[in-house]
N, CA, C and O of each residue as an XYZ file, in Angstrom:
344
protein
N     105.672    115.144     89.743
C     105.113    114.855     88.322
C     107.022    113.934     88.257
O     108.203    114.269     88.163
N     105.899    112.247     88.427
C     106.622    110.796     88.392
C     107.066    110.646     87.321
O     106.064    110.457     86.631
N     108.318    110.579     86.389
C     108.096    110.185     85.143
C     107.471    108.849     84.943
O     107.253    108.000     85.807
N     107.111    108.776     83.136
C     106.636    107.847     82.644
C     107.306    107.000     82.152
O     106.885    106.311     81.223
N     108.672    106.847     82.743
C     108.732    105.442     82.796
C     107.901    103.902     83.904
O     107.779    102.679     83.969
N     107.588    105.072     84.493
C     108.107    103.660     85.767
C     106.511    103.000     86.360
O     106.280    102.234     87.295
N     105.818    103.502     85.618
C     104.886    102.712     84.774
C     104.581    102.190     83.744
O     104.095    102.805     82.795
N     104.841    100.854     83.768
C     105.555    100.215     83.180
C     104.722     98.296     83.505
O     104.750     97.221     82.906
N     104.316     98.639     84.319
C     103.334     97.502     84.434
C     102.083     96.615     83.539
O     101.199     97.345     83.091
N     101.976     95.512     83.323
C     101.112     94.924     82.796
C      99.194     95.887     82.878
O      98.304     95.079     82.607
N      98.755     97.075     83.134
C      97.933     97.647     83.769
C      98.086     99.201     82.289
O      97.239     99.895     81.727
N      98.704     99.167     82.255
C      99.786    100.636     81.637
C     100.119    100.258     80.061
O     100.277    101.140     79.216
N     100.170     99.439     79.888
C     100.126     98.706     78.072
C      99.932     99.240     77.440
O      99.828    100.349     77.964
N      99.745     99.313     76.359
C      98.006    100.345     74.943
C      97.135     99.020     75.160
O      97.290     97.983     75.805
N      96.207     99.509     74.368
C      95.693     98.513     73.730
C      93.995     99.630     73.500
O      93.478    100.590     74.072
N      93.610     98.518     72.032
C      92.767     99.171     71.013
C      91.234     99.426     71.930
O      90.857     98.657     72.815
N      90.566    100.534     71.539
C      89.015    100.169     72.212
C      88.262     99.344     70.596
O      88.408     99.465     69.380
N      87.374     98.445     71.620
C      86.557     98.166     70.910
C      85.946     98.088     69.670
O      85.787     97.195     68.837
N      85.540     99.669     69.799
C      84.425    100.562     69.430
C      84.844    101.442     69.157
O      84.239    101.927     68.201
N      86.019    102.285     69.639
C      85.603    103.275     67.775
C      87.449    102.979     67.953
O      87.883    104.127     67.856
N      88.500    102.181     68.125
C      89.839    101.638     67.700
C      90.791    102.872     68.406
O      91.881    102.925     67.836
N      90.677    103.708     69.318
C      91.449    104.546     70.140
C      92.496    103.489     71.492
O      92.381    102.628     72.364
N      93.634    104.521     70.683
C      94.680    103.489     72.288
C      94.724    103.978     73.549
O      95.326    105.011     73.843
N      94.214    103.402     74.200
C      94.579    103.991     76.445
C      94.882    102.704     76.608
O      94.610    101.656     76.023
N      95.788    103.163     77.950
C      96.103    102.439     78.312
C      94.824    101.129     79.177
O      93.740    101.473     79.648
N      95.455     99.430     79.171
C      94.508     98.491     79.925
C      93.478     99.180     81.561
O      92.344     99.147     82.039
N      94.574     99.624     81.786
C      93.881    100.413     83.591
C      92.324    101.447     83.058
O      91.176    101.305     83.480
N      92.853    102.488     81.984
C      91.806    103.462     81.256
C      90.305    102.960     80.563
O      89.272    103.627     80.494
N      90.604    101.193     79.949
C      89.889    101.242     79.658
C      88.157    100.758     79.489
O      87.143    101.003     78.836
N      88.650     99.959     80.519
C      87.423     99.827     80.957
C      86.384    100.944     81.279
O      85.228    100.576     81.075
N      86.537    102.378     81.788
C      86.292    103.633     81.933
C      85.419    104.150     80.570
O      84.221    104.414     80.664
N      86.433    104.304     78.832
C      86.277    104.268     78.483
C      84.897    103.796     77.804
O      83.848    104.429     77.682
N      85.233    102.443     77.386
C      84.129    101.698     77.320
C      82.605    101.396     77.973
O      81.630    100.758     77.575
N      82.965    102.351     79.437
C      81.354    102.837     79.649
C      80.461    103.968     79.531
O      79.258    104.176     79.693
N      81.324    104.521     79.243
C      81.122    105.861     78.110
C      80.466    105.426     76.917
O      79.314    105.766     76.649
N      81.108    104.741     76.251
C      80.792    104.082     75.312
C      79.148    103.008     75.302
O      78.531    102.689     74.285
N      78.901    102.767     76.260
C      77.480    101.952     76.684
C      76.414    103.589     77.128
O      75.256    104.006     77.119
N      77.724    103.973     77.446
C      75.995    104.669     78.091
C      75.626    106.223     76.953
O      74.558    106.835     76.922
N      76.500    106.432     76.383
C      76.430    107.605     74.802
C      75.216    106.605     73.891
O      74.096    106.840     73.436
N      76.185    105.316     73.923
C      74.403    104.159     73.554
C      73.275    104.099     74.195
O      72.320    104.409     73.483
N      73.027    103.833     75.214
C      71.481    103.546     76.023
C      70.750    105.013     76.049
O      69.528    104.971     75.907
N      71.459    106.542     76.245
C      71.234    107.093     75.412
C      70.326    107.783     74.339
O      69.301    108.432     74.550
N      70.999    107.466     72.991
C      70.583    107.598     71.294
C      69.162    106.626     71.533
O      68.161    107.239     71.160
N      68.861    105.237     72.079
C      68.984    104.213     71.836
C      67.139    104.527     72.878
O      65.955    104.332     72.603
N      67.619    104.876     73.632
C      65.936    105.742     74.602
C      64.604    106.669     74.719
O      64.395    107.881     74.763
N      63.871    105.583     74.745
C      62.477    106.167     73.487
C      62.335    106.316     74.739
O      62.602    105.768     75.809
N      61.431    107.949     73.951
C      60.650    109.363     75.262
C      61.544    109.873     75.506
O      61.463    110.887     76.200
N      62.568    109.494     75.132
C      63.676    110.328     75.721
C      63.949    112.090     75.546
O      64.377    112.218     74.399
N      63.914    112.738     75.858
C      63.775    113.682     75.129
C      64.078    115.141     74.084
O      63.808    116.331     73.925
N      65.032    113.698     73.436
C      65.416    114.770     72.751
C      64.493    113.816     71.543
O      65.002    113.393     70.505
N      63.578    113.680     71.798
C      62.955    112.164     70.289
C      61.671    112.544     70.736
O      60.747    111.730     70.753
N      61.459    114.460     71.331
C      60.515    113.748     71.573
C      59.730    115.470     69.990
O      60.372    116.474     69.679
N      58.474    115.118     69.525
C      58.167    116.035     69.036
C      57.639    117.794     68.725
O      56.848    118.256     69.548
N      58.143    118.811     67.424
C      58.714    120.334     67.599
C      56.932    120.081     68.104
O      56.577    120.697     69.109
N      56.052    119.327     67.499
C      54.535    120.616     68.246
C      54.230    120.169     69.664
O      53.267    120.484     70.362
N      55.852    118.896     70.113
C      55.266    119.266     71.873
C      55.284    119.527     72.393
O      54.618    119.455     73.426
N      56.835    120.538     71.783
C      57.759    120.809     72.324
C      56.854    123.137     73.266
O      56.768    123.868     74.252
N      56.367    122.860     71.072
C      55.445    124.087     71.639
C      54.026    124.016     72.136
O      53.147    124.790     72.514
N      54.130    123.300     72.038
C      52.480    122.858     74.018
C      53.392    122.707     75.302
O      53.069    122.785     76.488
N      54.655    122.462     74.709
C      54.568    122.289     76.478
C      55.063    124.584     76.717
O      54.424    125.608     76.956
N      56.398    124.234     76.464
C      55.815    127.027     75.549
C      54.598    127.195     76.239
O      54.115    127.499     77.330
N      54.387    126.924     75.329
C      53.058    127.553     75.512
C      52.591    127.259     76.993
O      52.693    128.258     77.705
N      52.167    126.283     77.548
C      51.913    126.612     78.321
C      52.759    126.886     80.036
O      52.111    127.196     81.036
N      53.809    126.745     80.029
C      55.044    127.333     80.148
C      55.217    129.043     80.354
O      55.934    129.722     81.089
N      54.056    129.406     79.192
C      54.307    131.002     78.860
C      53.287    131.548     79.933
O      53.472    132.291     80.897
N      52.004    130.858     79.386
C      50.427    130.548     80.559
C      51.218    130.704     81.737
O      51.211    131.779     82.337
N      51.662    130.073     81.990
C      52.159    129.764     83.470
C      52.471    130.451     83.608
O      51.715    131.132     84.301
N      53.968    131.262     83.183
C      54.721    132.406     84.243
C      53.926    133.695     83.563
O      54.592    134.726     83.476
N      52.557    133.729     83.072
C      51.130    134.963     82.666
C      50.552    134.919     83.651
O      50.271    135.982     84.205
N      50.135    133.579     84.275
C      49.057    133.392     85.126
C      49.763    134.133     86.046
O      49.227    135.241     86.092
N      51.337    134.037     87.318
C      51.240    134.208     87.949
C      51.473    135.451     88.288
O      51.044    135.844     89.373
N      52.080    136.186     87.575
C      52.341    137.647     87.332
C      50.942    138.460     87.300
O      50.769    139.678     87.247
N      50.391    137.847     87.329
C      48.835    138.432     87.458
C      48.359    138.033     88.571
O      47.801    138.932     89.201
N      48.368    136.506     89.309
C      48.451    136.558     90.311
C      49.433    137.647     91.225
O      48.681    137.782     92.190
N      49.992    138.049     91.371
C      51.673    138.629     92.124
C      50.625    139.920     91.343
O      49.769    139.160     90.889
N      50.376    140.673     91.114
C      49.593    141.757     91.080
C      48.520    141.757     91.609
O      48.492    142.368     92.678
N      47.626    141.318     91.292
C      46.815    141.188     92.322
C      46.546    141.428     94.024
O      45.578    141.986     94.540
N      47.835    140.763     94.756
C      48.521    140.887     96.540
C      48.713    141.602     96.118
O      49.147    141.542     94.968
N      48.467    143.115     96.946
C      49.163    143.818     96.935
C      50.274    143.744     98.877
O      50.088    142.970     99.816
N      51.677    145.290     98.689
C      52.119    144.461     99.959
C      51.662    145.033    100.302
O      51.075    145.945     99.721
N      51.704    144.637    102.255
C      51.027    145.845    103.039
C      51.292    146.715    102.912
O      52.347    147.209    102.514
N      49.745    147.392    103.445
C      50.186    149.067    103.441
C      49.638    150.071    102.047
O      49.864    151.254    101.791
N      48.616    148.740    101.112
C      49.300    149.572     99.925
C      47.867    148.454     99.012
O      47.668    147.242     99.088
N      47.284    149.310     98.388
C      46.044    148.752     97.655
C      46.051    147.970     95.960
O      46.584    148.246     94.885
N      45.225    146.979     96.423
C      45.634    146.554     95.009
C      45.054    147.477     93.877
O      44.015    148.114     94.050
N      46.155    147.539     92.102
C      45.775    149.153     91.696
C      45.090    147.705     90.387
O      44.450    148.030     89.386
């Protein structure tokens, strides 16, 4: 592992994050700021999955259960070769 004393260039000097105030190396700060931007965009996204109402989720779950039940019933109707359907 390289000695920390080797990292003395201007890119490795410490700078504060303007959003959260955390201290980061200048070369790592742009990636950290991108994370803040991505998190802010996801929070403000209209119609995101987290913004759906509980009634919507209840309807989705009911539809999923019915689809699974119908598929199970269809599998029972189609019997493997050589067997009679029950």
